[in-house]
Biopython code that builds the backbone (N, CA, C, O; Angstrom):
import numpy as np
from Bio.PDB.StructureBuilder import StructureBuilder

atoms = [
    (1, "MET", "N", (33.694, -12.908, -20.873)),
    (1, "MET", "CA", (32.926, -13.421, -20.956)),
    (1, "MET", "C", (31.480, -12.819, -20.387)),
    (1, "MET", "O", (31.262, -12.440, -19.237)),
    (2, "PRO", "N", (30.538, -12.834, -21.528)),
    (2, "PRO", "CA", (29.283, -11.945, -21.055)),
    (2, "PRO", "C", (28.306, -12.261, -19.408)),
    (2, "PRO", "O", (27.824, -13.384, -19.263)),
    (3, "LYS", "N", (28.188, -11.636, -18.751)),
    (3, "LYS", "CA", (27.508, -12.184, -17.814)),
    (3, "LYS", "C", (25.983, -12.967, -18.331)),
    (3, "LYS", "O", (25.324, -12.677, -19.329)),
    (4, "LYS", "N", (25.715, -13.942, -17.390)),
    (4, "LYS", "CA", (24.652, -14.881, -18.000)),
    (4, "LYS", "C", (23.203, -13.646, -17.064)),
    (4, "LYS", "O", (23.311, -13.183, -15.928)),
    (5, "ARG", "N", (22.099, -13.448, -17.969)),
    (5, "ARG", "CA", (20.863, -12.879, -17.466)),
    (5, "ARG", "C", (20.318, -13.840, -16.990)),
    (5, "ARG", "O", (20.586, -14.986, -17.353)),
    (6, "THR", "N", (19.280, -13.499, -15.914)),
    (6, "THR", "CA", (18.580, -14.386, -15.086)),
    (6, "THR", "C", (17.215, -13.917, -15.686)),
    (6, "THR", "O", (16.843, -12.759, -15.875)),
    (7, "ASN", "N", (16.626, -14.964, -15.914)),
    (7, "ASN", "CA", (15.247, -15.023, -16.642)),
    (7, "ASN", "C", (13.968, -14.737, -15.214)),
    (7, "ASN", "O", (13.596, -15.601, -14.420)),
    (8, "TYR", "N", (13.578, -13.475, -15.251)),
    (8, "TYR", "CA", (12.314, -13.139, -14.114)),
    (8, "TYR", "C", (11.095, -13.271, -14.776)),
    (8, "TYR", "O", (10.134, -12.720, -14.238)),
    (9, "ASP", "N", (10.896, -13.916, -15.895)),
    (9, "ASP", "CA", (9.778, -14.197, -16.345)),
    (9, "ASP", "C", (8.558, -13.231, -16.088)),
    (9, "ASP", "O", (7.526, -13.392, -15.437)),
    (10, "CYS", "N", (8.986, -12.283, -16.749)),
    (10, "CYS", "CA", (7.787, -11.276, -16.407)),
    (10, "CYS", "C", (7.061, -10.870, -18.013)),
    (10, "CYS", "O", (7.216, -9.778, -18.561)),
    (11, "ALA", "N", (6.498, -11.678, -18.410)),
    (11, "ALA", "CA", (5.854, -11.440, -19.865)),
    (11, "ALA", "C", (4.684, -10.244, -19.687)),
    (11, "ALA", "O", (4.210, -9.959, -18.587)),
    (12, "ALA", "N", (4.367, -9.710, -20.717)),
    (12, "ALA", "CA", (3.337, -8.790, -20.879)),
    (12, "ALA", "C", (2.136, -9.755, -20.077)),
    (12, "ALA", "O", (1.847, -10.937, -20.260)),
    (13, "GLY", "N", (1.499, -8.627, -19.006)),
    (13, "GLY", "CA", (0.633, -8.984, -18.198)),
    (13, "GLY", "C", (1.031, -9.562, -16.617)),
    (13, "GLY", "O", (0.169, -9.957, -15.832)),
    (14, "CYS", "N", (2.262, -9.538, -16.361)),
    (14, "CYS", "CA", (2.735, -9.742, -15.261)),
    (14, "CYS", "C", (2.358, -9.262, -14.329)),
    (14, "CYS", "O", (1.361, -8.540, -14.336)),
    (15, "SER", "N", (3.160, -9.568, -13.090)),
    (15, "SER", "CA", (2.864, -8.645, -11.413)),
    (15, "SER", "C", (3.709, -7.526, -11.561)),
    (15, "SER", "O", (3.465, -6.526, -10.885)),
    (16, "VAL", "N", (4.443, -7.534, -12.160)),
    (16, "VAL", "CA", (5.491, -6.014, -12.188)),
    (16, "VAL", "C", (4.912, -5.078, -13.326)),
    (16, "VAL", "O", (5.313, -3.914, -13.302)),
    (17, "GLU", "N", (4.207, -5.363, -14.112)),
    (17, "GLU", "CA", (3.816, -4.627, -15.307)),
    (17, "GLU", "C", (2.361, -4.090, -14.731)),
    (17, "GLU", "O", (1.890, -2.983, -14.991)),
    (18, "ALA", "N", (1.809, -4.986, -13.987)),
    (18, "ALA", "CA", (0.260, -4.269, -13.398)),
    (18, "ALA", "C", (0.389, -3.408, -12.750)),
    (18, "ALA", "O", (-0.225, -2.341, -12.761)),
    (19, "THR", "N", (1.697, -3.963, -11.705)),
    (19, "THR", "CA", (1.705, -3.051, -10.568)),
    (19, "THR", "C", (2.369, -1.421, -11.149)),
    (19, "THR", "O", (2.154, -0.421, -10.464)),
    (20, "LEU", "N", (2.991, -1.349, -12.163)),
    (20, "LEU", "CA", (3.947, -0.179, -12.837)),
    (20, "LEU", "C", (2.489, 0.409, -13.206)),
    (20, "LEU", "O", (2.377, 1.618, -13.000)),
    (21, "GLU", "N", (1.310, -0.282, -13.740)),
    (21, "GLU", "CA", (0.281, 0.364, -14.496)),
    (21, "GLU", "C", (-0.656, 1.083, -13.224)),
    (21, "GLU", "O", (-1.189, 2.172, -13.436)),
    (22, "LEU", "N", (-0.798, 0.464, -12.034)),
    (22, "LEU", "CA", (-1.684, 1.309, -11.063)),
    (22, "LEU", "C", (-1.031, 2.451, -10.586)),
    (22, "LEU", "O", (-1.725, 3.456, -10.433)),
    (23, "ILE", "N", (0.888, 2.534, -10.159)),
    (23, "ILE", "CA", (1.251, 3.507, -9.823)),
    (23, "ILE", "C", (2.476, 4.339, -10.693)),
    (23, "ILE", "O", (3.159, 5.323, -10.406)),
    (24, "GLY", "N", (2.427, 3.669, -11.602)),
    (24, "GLY", "CA", (3.014, 4.662, -12.825)),
    (24, "GLY", "C", (3.176, 5.696, -13.426)),
    (24, "GLY", "O", (2.041, 6.139, -13.252)),
    (25, "GLY", "N", (3.608, 6.354, -13.925)),
    (25, "GLY", "CA", (3.340, 7.794, -14.792)),
    (25, "GLY", "C", (4.129, 8.941, -13.612)),
    (25, "GLY", "O", (4.507, 8.796, -12.450)),
    (26, "LYS", "N", (4.144, 10.017, -14.502)),
    (26, "LYS", "CA", (4.690, 11.131, -13.408)),
    (26, "LYS", "C", (3.975, 11.241, -12.046)),
    (26, "LYS", "O", (4.628, 11.286, -11.003)),
    (27, "TRP", "N", (2.723, 11.280, -12.062)),
    (27, "TRP", "CA", (2.189, 12.162, -10.680)),
    (27, "TRP", "C", (1.764, 11.087, -9.878)),
    (27, "TRP", "O", (1.806, 11.544, -8.736)),
    (28, "LYS", "N", (1.350, 9.836, -9.816)),
    (28, "LYS", "CA", (0.711, 9.434, -9.147)),
    (28, "LYS", "C", (1.445, 8.615, -8.096)),
    (28, "LYS", "O", (0.795, 8.155, -7.157)),
    (29, "GLY", "N", (2.768, 8.397, -8.187)),
    (29, "GLY", "CA", (3.896, 7.868, -7.167)),
    (29, "GLY", "C", (4.150, 9.376, -6.087)),
    (29, "GLY", "O", (4.318, 9.296, -4.871)),
    (30, "VAL", "N", (4.130, 10.395, -6.700)),
    (30, "VAL", "CA", (4.228, 11.850, -5.970)),
    (30, "VAL", "C", (2.805, 12.004, -5.089)),
    (30, "VAL", "O", (2.784, 12.370, -3.914)),
    (31, "ILE", "N", (1.903, 11.737, -5.691)),
    (31, "ILE", "CA", (0.690, 12.046, -4.882)),
    (31, "ILE", "C", (0.314, 11.099, -3.842)),
    (31, "ILE", "O", (-0.388, 11.358, -2.865)),
    (32, "LEU", "N", (0.827, 10.010, -4.130)),
    (32, "LEU", "CA", (0.753, 8.982, -2.923)),
    (32, "LEU", "C", (1.843, 8.968, -1.633)),
    (32, "LEU", "O", (1.557, 8.495, -0.532)),
    (33, "TYR", "N", (3.128, 9.566, -1.968)),
    (33, "TYR", "CA", (4.049, 9.959, -1.422)),
    (33, "TYR", "C", (3.388, 11.035, -0.403)),
    (33, "TYR", "O", (3.283, 10.615, 0.749)),
    (34, "HIS", "N", (3.038, 12.032, -0.583)),
    (34, "HIS", "CA", (2.499, 13.137, 0.454)),
    (34, "HIS", "C", (1.171, 12.623, 0.849)),
    (34, "HIS", "O", (0.619, 13.395, 1.632)),
    (35, "LEU", "N", (0.503, 11.608, 0.573)),
    (35, "LEU", "CA", (-0.437, 10.974, 1.148)),
    (35, "LEU", "C", (-0.032, 10.124, 2.380)),
    (35, "LEU", "O", (-0.774, 10.005, 3.355)),
    (36, "PHE", "N", (1.339, 9.467, 2.270)),
    (36, "PHE", "CA", (1.846, 8.852, 3.240)),
    (36, "PHE", "C", (2.221, 9.868, 3.956)),
    (36, "PHE", "O", (1.913, 9.835, 5.148)),
    (37, "LEU", "N", (2.834, 10.815, 3.538)),
    (37, "LEU", "CA", (3.247, 11.990, 4.777)),
    (37, "LEU", "C", (2.034, 12.632, 5.497)),
    (37, "LEU", "O", (2.143, 13.159, 6.604)),
    (38, "LYS", "N", (1.085, 12.571, 4.934)),
    (38, "LYS", "CA", (-0.167, 13.553, 5.719)),
    (38, "LYS", "C", (-1.234, 12.782, 5.877)),
    (38, "LYS", "O", (-2.116, 13.403, 6.469)),
    (39, "ASP", "N", (-1.490, 11.862, 5.645)),
    (39, "ASP", "CA", (-2.843, 10.770, 5.609)),
    (39, "ASP", "C", (-4.068, 11.380, 5.084)),
    (39, "ASP", "O", (-4.803, 10.604, 4.473)),
    (40, "VAL", "N", (-4.501, 12.753, 5.200)),
    (40, "VAL", "CA", (-5.599, 13.145, 4.638)),
    (40, "VAL", "C", (-5.163, 14.271, 4.096)),
    (40, "VAL", "O", (-4.534, 15.128, 4.717)),
    (41, "LEU", "N", (-5.533, 14.340, 2.670)),
    (41, "LEU", "CA", (-5.535, 15.726, 1.814)),
    (41, "LEU", "C", (-6.658, 16.113, 1.457)),
    (41, "LEU", "O", (-7.518, 15.255, 1.256)),
    (42, "ARG", "N", (-6.991, 17.587, 1.269)),
    (42, "ARG", "CA", (-7.861, 18.256, 0.089)),
    (42, "ARG", "C", (-7.254, 18.448, -1.009)),
    (42, "ARG", "O", (-6.077, 18.809, -1.059)),
    (43, "PHE", "N", (-8.061, 18.208, -2.127)),
    (43, "PHE", "CA", (-7.699, 18.620, -3.465)),
    (43, "PHE", "C", (-6.633, 19.838, -3.541)),
    (43, "PHE", "O", (-5.539, 19.804, -4.104)),
    (44, "ASN", "N", (-7.132, 20.771, -2.936)),
    (44, "ASN", "CA", (-6.384, 21.953, -2.781)),
    (44, "ASN", "C", (-4.947, 22.027, -2.548)),
    (44, "ASN", "O", (-4.063, 22.563, -3.215)),
    (45, "GLU", "N", (-4.890, 21.108, -1.015)),
    (45, "GLU", "CA", (-3.705, 21.015, -0.376)),
    (45, "GLU", "C", (-2.770, 20.487, -1.316)),
    (45, "GLU", "O", (-1.607, 20.879, -1.416)),
    (46, "LEU", "N", (-3.537, 19.186, -2.314)),
    (46, "LEU", "CA", (-2.639, 18.432, -3.272)),
    (46, "LEU", "C", (-1.802, 19.315, -4.257)),
    (46, "LEU", "O", (-0.597, 19.163, -4.458)),
    (47, "ARG", "N", (-2.720, 20.397, -4.931)),
    (47, "ARG", "CA", (-2.376, 21.330, -5.692)),
    (47, "ARG", "C", (-1.200, 22.061, -5.504)),
    (47, "ARG", "O", (-0.437, 22.404, -6.406)),
    (48, "ARG", "N", (-1.030, 22.368, -3.922)),
    (48, "ARG", "CA", (0.061, 23.419, -3.451)),
    (48, "ARG", "C", (1.063, 22.505, -3.213)),
    (48, "ARG", "O", (2.165, 23.029, -3.048)),
    (49, "LEU", "N", (1.028, 21.257, -3.141)),
    (49, "LEU", "CA", (2.101, 20.116, -2.670)),
    (49, "LEU", "C", (2.759, 19.833, -3.933)),
    (49, "LEU", "O", (3.977, 19.664, -3.880)),
    (50, "VAL", "N", (2.195, 19.753, -5.031)),
    (50, "VAL", "CA", (2.701, 19.448, -6.414)),
    (50, "VAL", "C", (2.162, 20.626, -7.256)),
    (50, "VAL", "O", (1.078, 20.499, -7.826)),
    (51, "PRO", "N", (2.809, 21.659, -7.348)),
    (51, "PRO", "CA", (2.575, 22.800, -8.106)),
    (51, "PRO", "C", (2.459, 22.792, -9.580)),
    (51, "PRO", "O", (1.657, 23.493, -10.197)),
    (52, "THR", "N", (3.268, 21.994, -10.098)),
    (52, "THR", "CA", (3.475, 21.659, -11.299)),
    (52, "THR", "C", (2.394, 20.798, -12.075)),
    (52, "THR", "O", (2.303, 20.773, -13.303)),
    (53, "ILE", "N", (1.787, 20.269, -11.413)),
    (53, "ILE", "CA", (0.329, 19.268, -12.018)),
    (53, "ILE", "C", (-0.869, 20.176, -12.227)),
    (53, "ILE", "O", (-1.381, 20.843, -11.329)),
    (54, "THR", "N", (-1.286, 20.143, -13.535)),
    (54, "THR", "CA", (-2.470, 20.753, -13.821)),
    (54, "THR", "C", (-3.916, 20.387, -12.801)),
    (54, "THR", "O", (-3.989, 19.352, -12.139)),
    (55, "GLN", "N", (-4.591, 21.043, -12.822)),
    (55, "GLN", "CA", (-6.126, 20.838, -12.345)),
    (55, "GLN", "C", (-6.281, 19.506, -12.954)),
    (55, "GLN", "O", (-6.057, 18.454, -12.356)),
    (56, "ARG", "N", (-6.764, 19.627, -14.452)),
    (56, "ARG", "CA", (-7.123, 18.531, -14.824)),
    (56, "ARG", "C", (-6.569, 17.174, -14.774)),
    (56, "ARG", "O", (-7.226, 16.133, -14.755)),
    (57, "MET", "N", (-5.343, 17.287, -14.755)),
    (57, "MET", "CA", (-4.149, 15.981, -14.827)),
    (57, "MET", "C", (-4.340, 15.341, -13.397)),
    (57, "MET", "O", (-4.458, 14.145, -13.133)),
    (58, "LEU", "N", (-4.342, 16.459, -12.503)),
    (58, "LEU", "CA", (-4.624, 15.938, -10.615)),
    (58, "LEU", "C", (-5.912, 15.279, -10.642)),
    (58, "LEU", "O", (-5.954, 14.128, -10.208)),
    (59, "THR", "N", (-7.215, 15.942, -11.181)),
    (59, "THR", "CA", (-8.216, 15.069, -10.966)),
    (59, "THR", "C", (-8.208, 13.804, -11.957)),
    (59, "THR", "O", (-8.960, 12.873, -11.670)),
    (60, "ASN", "N", (-7.805, 13.757, -12.534)),
    (60, "ASN", "CA", (-7.296, 12.361, -13.482)),
    (60, "ASN", "C", (-7.168, 11.339, -12.895)),
    (60, "ASN", "O", (-7.880, 10.351, -12.713)),
    (61, "GLN", "N", (-5.603, 11.825, -12.426)),
    (61, "GLN", "CA", (-5.048, 10.776, -11.744)),
    (61, "GLN", "C", (-5.771, 10.461, -10.099)),
    (61, "GLN", "O", (-5.722, 9.286, -9.734)),
    (62, "LEU", "N", (-6.228, 11.176, -9.425)),
    (62, "LEU", "CA", (-6.910, 10.816, -8.382)),
    (62, "LEU", "C", (-8.265, 9.780, -8.562)),
    (62, "LEU", "O", (-8.707, 9.048, -7.676)),
    (63, "ARG", "N", (-8.822, 9.927, -10.007)),
    (63, "ARG", "CA", (-9.931, 9.065, -10.215)),
    (63, "ARG", "C", (-9.211, 7.915, -10.376)),
    (63, "ARG", "O", (-9.657, 6.926, -9.794)),
    (64, "GLU", "N", (-8.129, 7.782, -11.070)),
    (64, "GLU", "CA", (-7.601, 6.240, -11.492)),
    (64, "GLU", "C", (-7.253, 5.997, -10.182)),
    (64, "GLU", "O", (-7.942, 5.032, -9.853)),
    (65, "LEU", "N", (-6.634, 6.301, -9.340)),
    (65, "LEU", "CA", (-6.561, 5.760, -8.043)),
    (65, "LEU", "C", (-7.533, 5.329, -7.312)),
    (65, "LEU", "O", (-7.635, 4.302, -6.640)),
    (66, "GLU", "N", (-8.409, 6.395, -7.537)),
    (66, "GLU", "CA", (-9.873, 5.914, -6.787)),
    (66, "GLU", "C", (-10.313, 4.450, -6.889)),
    (66, "GLU", "O", (-10.330, 3.531, -6.070)),
    (67, "GLN", "N", (-10.733, 4.570, -8.438)),
    (67, "GLN", "CA", (-11.089, 3.674, -9.380)),
    (67, "GLN", "C", (-10.201, 2.167, -9.145)),
    (67, "GLN", "O", (-10.669, 1.036, -9.275)),
    (68, "ASP", "N", (-8.962, 2.491, -8.808)),
    (68, "ASP", "CA", (-8.178, 1.280, -8.595)),
    (68, "ASP", "C", (-7.779, 0.914, -6.642)),
    (68, "ASP", "O", (-6.859, 0.451, -5.968)),
    (69, "LYS", "N", (-8.643, 1.274, -6.521)),
    (69, "LYS", "CA", (-9.035, 1.429, -5.087)),
    (69, "LYS", "C", (-7.409, 1.555, -3.951)),
    (69, "LYS", "O", (-7.128, 0.863, -2.973)),
    (70, "ILE", "N", (-6.651, 2.652, -4.556)),
    (70, "ILE", "CA", (-5.445, 2.605, -4.036)),
    (70, "ILE", "C", (-6.032, 3.956, -3.036)),
    (70, "ILE", "O", (-5.667, 4.003, -1.862)),
    (71, "ILE", "N", (-6.510, 4.510, -3.330)),
    (71, "ILE", "CA", (-7.182, 5.754, -2.466)),
    (71, "ILE", "C", (-8.677, 5.993, -2.355)),
    (71, "ILE", "O", (-9.346, 5.822, -3.375)),
    (72, "SER", "N", (-9.262, 6.359, -1.264)),
    (72, "SER", "CA", (-10.508, 6.569, -1.039)),
    (72, "SER", "C", (-10.979, 8.301, -1.111)),
    (72, "SER", "O", (-10.197, 9.106, -0.606)),
    (73, "ARG", "N", (-11.896, 8.664, -1.566)),
    (73, "ARG", "CA", (-12.636, 9.941, -1.573)),
    (73, "ARG", "C", (-13.598, 10.309, -0.778)),
    (73, "ARG", "O", (-14.602, 9.776, -1.251)),
    (74, "LYS", "N", (-13.928, 10.974, 0.261)),
    (74, "LYS", "CA", (-14.954, 11.157, 1.126)),
    (74, "LYS", "C", (-15.730, 12.723, 0.895)),
    (74, "LYS", "O", (-15.131, 13.748, 1.223)),
    (75, "ILE", "N", (-16.831, 12.759, 0.421)),
    (75, "ILE", "CA", (-17.220, 14.251, 0.164)),
    (75, "ILE", "C", (-18.411, 14.473, 1.446)),
    (75, "ILE", "O", (-19.299, 13.814, 1.988)),
    (76, "TYR", "N", (-17.809, 15.828, 1.532)),
    (76, "TYR", "CA", (-18.720, 16.351, 2.831)),
    (76, "TYR", "C", (-19.714, 17.247, 2.330)),
    (76, "TYR", "O", (-19.458, 18.004, 1.394)),
    (77, "PRO", "N", (-21.132, 17.206, 3.041)),
    (77, "PRO", "CA", (-22.099, 17.987, 2.226)),
    (77, "PRO", "C", (-22.130, 19.200, 2.943)),
    (77, "PRO", "O", (-23.032, 19.409, 3.754)),
    (78, "GLU", "N", (-21.066, 20.181, 2.686)),
    (78, "GLU", "CA", (-21.098, 21.559, 2.657)),
    (78, "GLU", "C", (-20.732, 22.476, 1.624)),
    (78, "GLU", "O", (-20.282, 22.205, 0.511)),
    (79, "ILE", "N", (-21.006, 23.714, 2.179)),
    (79, "ILE", "CA", (-20.909, 24.616, 0.968)),
    (79, "ILE", "C", (-19.934, 25.556, 1.560)),
    (79, "ILE", "O", (-20.168, 26.135, 2.621)),
    (80, "PRO", "N", (-18.580, 25.753, 0.723)),
    (80, "PRO", "CA", (-18.497, 24.750, -0.442)),
    (80, "PRO", "C", (-17.884, 23.511, -0.172)),
    (80, "PRO", "O", (-17.216, 23.266, 0.832)),
    (81, "PRO", "N", (-18.180, 22.586, -1.279)),
    (81, "PRO", "CA", (-17.792, 21.213, -1.014)),
    (81, "PRO", "C", (-16.404, 20.746, -0.545)),
    (81, "PRO", "O", (-15.323, 21.091, -1.022)),
    (82, "LYS", "N", (-16.598, 20.007, 0.347)),
    (82, "LYS", "CA", (-15.483, 19.579, 1.254)),
    (82, "LYS", "C", (-14.809, 18.060, 0.969)),
    (82, "LYS", "O", (-15.289, 17.229, 1.740)),
    (83, "VAL", "N", (-13.756, 17.475, -0.010)),
    (83, "VAL", "CA", (-13.807, 16.620, -0.563)),
    (83, "VAL", "C", (-12.022, 16.165, -0.060)),
    (83, "VAL", "O", (-11.033, 16.767, -0.479)),
    (84, "GLU", "N", (-11.997, 15.351, 0.609)),
    (84, "GLU", "CA", (-10.672, 14.457, 1.274)),
    (84, "GLU", "C", (-10.135, 13.530, 0.490)),
    (84, "GLU", "O", (-10.990, 12.799, -0.009)),
    (85, "TYR", "N", (-9.131, 13.306, 0.217)),
    (85, "TYR", "CA", (-8.520, 12.153, -0.076)),
    (85, "TYR", "C", (-7.812, 11.074, 1.009)),
    (85, "TYR", "O", (-7.344, 11.675, 1.976)),
    (86, "ARG", "N", (-7.651, 9.773, 1.057)),
    (86, "ARG", "CA", (-6.709, 9.122, 1.661)),
    (86, "ARG", "C", (-6.527, 8.065, 1.108)),
    (86, "ARG", "O", (-6.937, 7.678, 0.013)),
    (87, "LEU", "N", (-5.660, 7.377, 2.150)),
    (87, "LEU", "CA", (-5.020, 5.920, 1.329)),
    (87, "LEU", "C", (-5.799, 4.756, 1.741)),
    (87, "LEU", "O", (-5.716, 4.479, 2.937)),
    (88, "THR", "N", (-6.501, 4.051, 1.048)),
    (88, "THR", "CA", (-7.300, 2.941, 1.226)),
    (88, "THR", "C", (-6.060, 1.749, 2.317)),
    (88, "THR", "O", (-4.890, 2.011, 2.597)),
    (89, "GLU", "N", (-6.622, 0.855, 2.598)),
    (89, "GLU", "CA", (-6.044, -0.416, 3.428)),
    (89, "GLU", "C", (-4.820, -0.860, 2.213)),
    (89, "GLU", "O", (-3.647, -1.145, 2.455)),
    (90, "ASN", "N", (-5.509, -0.817, 0.826)),
    (90, "ASN", "CA", (-5.007, -1.550, -0.345)),
    (90, "ASN", "C", (-3.753, -0.510, -0.542)),
    (90, "ASN", "O", (-2.594, -0.905, -0.418)),
    (91, "GLY", "N", (-4.080, 0.874, -0.865)),
    (91, "GLY", "CA", (-3.153, 1.825, -0.738)),
    (91, "GLY", "C", (-1.767, 1.667, 0.041)),
    (91, "GLY", "O", (-0.655, 1.725, -0.483)),
    (92, "MET", "N", (-2.046, 1.457, 1.397)),
    (92, "MET", "CA", (-0.940, 1.464, 2.377)),
    (92, "MET", "C", (0.139, 0.592, 2.107)),
    (92, "MET", "O", (1.335, 0.839, 2.255)),
    (93, "THR", "N", (-0.502, -0.684, 1.606)),
    (93, "THR", "CA", (0.304, -1.661, 1.106)),
    (93, "THR", "C", (1.572, -1.044, 0.606)),
    (93, "THR", "O", (2.683, -1.400, 0.997)),
    (94, "LEU", "N", (1.288, 0.194, -0.551)),
    (94, "LEU", "CA", (2.313, 0.419, -1.025)),
    (94, "LEU", "C", (3.413, 1.383, -0.797)),
    (94, "LEU", "O", (4.232, 1.875, -1.572)),
    (95, "LYS", "N", (3.128, 1.583, 1.020)),
    (95, "LYS", "CA", (4.283, 2.409, 1.319)),
    (95, "LYS", "C", (5.468, 2.177, 1.230)),
    (95, "LYS", "O", (6.341, 2.948, 0.832)),
    (96, "PRO", "N", (5.623, 0.676, 1.739)),
    (96, "PRO", "CA", (7.418, 0.475, 1.503)),
    (96, "PRO", "C", (7.624, 0.574, 0.281)),
    (96, "PRO", "O", (8.791, 0.965, 0.261)),
    (97, "ILE", "N", (7.311, 0.492, -0.706)),
    (97, "ILE", "CA", (7.445, 0.468, -2.396)),
    (97, "ILE", "C", (7.663, 1.935, -2.335)),
    (97, "ILE", "O", (8.817, 2.327, -2.162)),
    (98, "ILE", "N", (6.802, 2.703, -2.441)),
    (98, "ILE", "CA", (7.046, 4.439, -2.587)),
    (98, "ILE", "C", (8.432, 4.741, -2.015)),
    (98, "ILE", "O", (9.349, 5.172, -2.714)),
    (99, "HIS", "N", (8.562, 4.427, -0.363)),
    (99, "HIS", "CA", (9.541, 5.077, 0.120)),
    (99, "HIS", "C", (10.705, 4.290, -0.339)),
    (99, "HIS", "O", (11.678, 5.025, -0.502)),
    (100, "ALA", "N", (10.942, 3.031, -0.608)),
    (100, "ALA", "CA", (12.175, 2.689, -1.718)),
    (100, "ALA", "C", (12.177, 3.198, -3.085)),
    (100, "ALA", "O", (13.183, 2.947, -3.749)),
    (101, "LEU", "N", (11.207, 3.889, -3.645)),
    (101, "LEU", "CA", (11.483, 4.354, -4.988)),
    (101, "LEU", "C", (12.411, 5.806, -4.621)),
    (101, "LEU", "O", (13.295, 6.351, -5.281)),
    (102, "LYS", "N", (11.753, 6.203, -3.161)),
    (102, "LYS", "CA", (12.429, 7.687, -3.209)),
    (102, "LYS", "C", (13.827, 7.792, -2.525)),
    (102, "LYS", "O", (14.617, 8.737, -2.514)),
    (103, "ALA", "N", (13.902, 6.679, -2.015)),
    (103, "ALA", "CA", (15.618, 6.443, -1.386)),
    (103, "ALA", "C", (16.291, 5.920, -2.433)),
    (103, "ALA", "O", (17.408, 6.419, -2.570)),
    (104, "TRP", "N", (15.838, 4.621, -3.663)),
    (104, "TRP", "CA", (16.316, 5.124, -4.552)),
    (104, "TRP", "C", (16.927, 6.288, -5.362)),
    (104, "TRP", "O", (18.089, 6.509, -5.704)),
    (105, "GLY", "N", (15.816, 6.938, -5.552)),
    (105, "GLY", "CA", (15.955, 8.413, -6.457)),
    (105, "GLY", "C", (17.002, 9.458, -5.722)),
    (105, "GLY", "O", (17.864, 10.092, -6.332)),
    (106, "ASP", "N", (16.765, 9.521, -4.274)),
    (106, "ASP", "CA", (17.823, 10.305, -3.497)),
    (106, "ASP", "C", (19.509, 9.616, -3.683)),
    (106, "ASP", "O", (20.555, 10.046, -3.196)),
    (107, "VAL", "N", (19.336, 8.690, -4.364)),
    (107, "VAL", "CA", (20.928, 8.122, -3.998)),
    (107, "VAL", "C", (21.179, 8.336, -5.315)),
    (107, "VAL", "O", (22.154, 9.019, -5.625)),
    (108, "TYR", "N", (20.235, 7.718, -6.413)),
    (108, "TYR", "CA", (20.612, 8.212, -8.358)),
    (108, "TYR", "C", (20.878, 9.694, -8.151)),
    (108, "TYR", "O", (21.993, 10.080, -8.505)),
    (109, "LEU", "N", (19.934, 10.704, -7.570)),
    (109, "LEU", "CA", (20.561, 12.101, -7.919)),
    (109, "LEU", "C", (21.640, 12.745, -6.688)),
    (109, "LEU", "O", (22.024, 13.907, -6.814)),
    (110, "GLY", "N", (21.953, 12.168, -5.868)),
    (110, "GLY", "CA", (23.434, 12.534, -5.389)),
    (110, "GLY", "C", (22.846, 13.290, -4.043)),
    (110, "GLY", "O", (23.468, 14.149, -3.417)),
    (111, "LYS", "N", (21.524, 12.801, -3.718)),
    (111, "LYS", "CA", (21.276, 13.616, -2.163)),
    (111, "LYS", "C", (21.526, 13.140, -1.136)),
    (111, "LYS", "O", (21.325, 13.770, -0.098)),
]
sb = StructureBuilder()
sb.init_structure("model")
sb.init_model(0)
sb.init_chain("A")
sb.init_seg("    ")
for serial, (resi, resn, name, xyz) in enumerate(atoms, 1):
    if name == "N":
        sb.init_residue(resn, " ", resi, " ")
    sb.init_atom(name, np.array(xyz, "f"), 0.0, 1.0, " ", f" {name:<3s}", serial, name[0])
structure = sb.get_structure()
């Protein structure tokens, strides 16, 4: 007898879809994970931590996370310009989710 599926009522536009839209994709979770570990990172520090991401993609992902109020960007009036990224209060609420994703991935990959 087939197992009965539970109806999770997640039609298009549900909160799961909205959350995955905010943090989904190849890079956002990785960026957030590094910000959880370091608190504050500059652009080039992130580039070094995620060496396979292009400069353009990192810029786009950071802009999207900033627009969604997950991270904040602080510009210091210096030459050369200094820009720091940190998690907002809203972004900090994602910490258990990102850590759970990492833990699941570690088990899945057999680490």
